[in-house]
N, C-alpha and C positions, 0 to 999 in steps of 0.2 A: 218522459219525464213521469207519466205517467203508467210506465208498466220498468218502472227504476229498482221496482221487488223482485223483478225477476231476474235482475246479476245477479243476488244475494241467492235465491233458491235455485237456478238452474246452476251457478256454480259452487255454493256453498253447498247446501241441503241434497240434491243431484246425488251428486261422487261417494258423499258419505252415506248415504242411504243404501248406495248399490253394494256399500265395502261390508257394510254394517248385513245388510241378508246374505253375500257372500264368508263371510267371518271373518273378513280382511280388514285392515288398515288404510286408507286413502293415503298419505303420506306418512311415511313411521318417522323418519326424521326433523328434527326442530328445525332448524335451518331450512329444508324445504317448505314445511308449513307454514315457518310464519312469512316465507316468501310467498306462498302462494299466498296468505292470507290480504296483504298488503298490494295484491296483484290483484284482488280481488274491490278489498278497499277502493283503489285506484281507479276503478271502471267504474264503481261506487257515484263516488266524488263528481265523476269525469259526467256522466250526465245526468249530474243533479247541475252542476253549473253548465253544460250544454242549453239546460233547458229553462235554465236562470234566463240564460242569454235569450233564446227566444223567447219567454214573453216577457220581457224588458223589449223586443227587436231591437236589439243591437248584434253585433256580430264580434267575436275577437278571433285570434292566435290557440285561445289559452285551451279548449277544448279539446283541437285538434292534437297538441299537445302530449294527451292522455292514452291516446294510441299505441303510440311508442313504449311507453311508462307499462301499460299491459305485457310487456314480453315478460314482467315479472314472473308471468303465471307460468312458460316457457321457462322461464331457470329456476323456478318449482323442481318442474318434472326432472329436469339435465342433475339440483340437485342430486333430487331422492335416486336417481341413477346411479348415479356417484357412489352416495350411502350403500344401495344394495350392494353395487361392484366391491367398496373396499370393507362389506362385514361379508361378505362369502371367501375371501381370502383369509 
């Protein structure tokens, strides 16, 4: 939980900074942007929830459910590729 800020830094700020430096956009499609943001938020809240459970000293099945939901990040990349193919036609 003490490294919670690293998720948003690595998955949010770094890709956008690299895209700005290269003069491109990270994700052009609005659907891909929304899906990517939801994936990052899912990872953030899952990490926070796991930290709370660790501090409380209990275990739960809920934090393990957040990793499969992180597939939203992969879905965002897929939406972006689909968007680029449809624009190219």
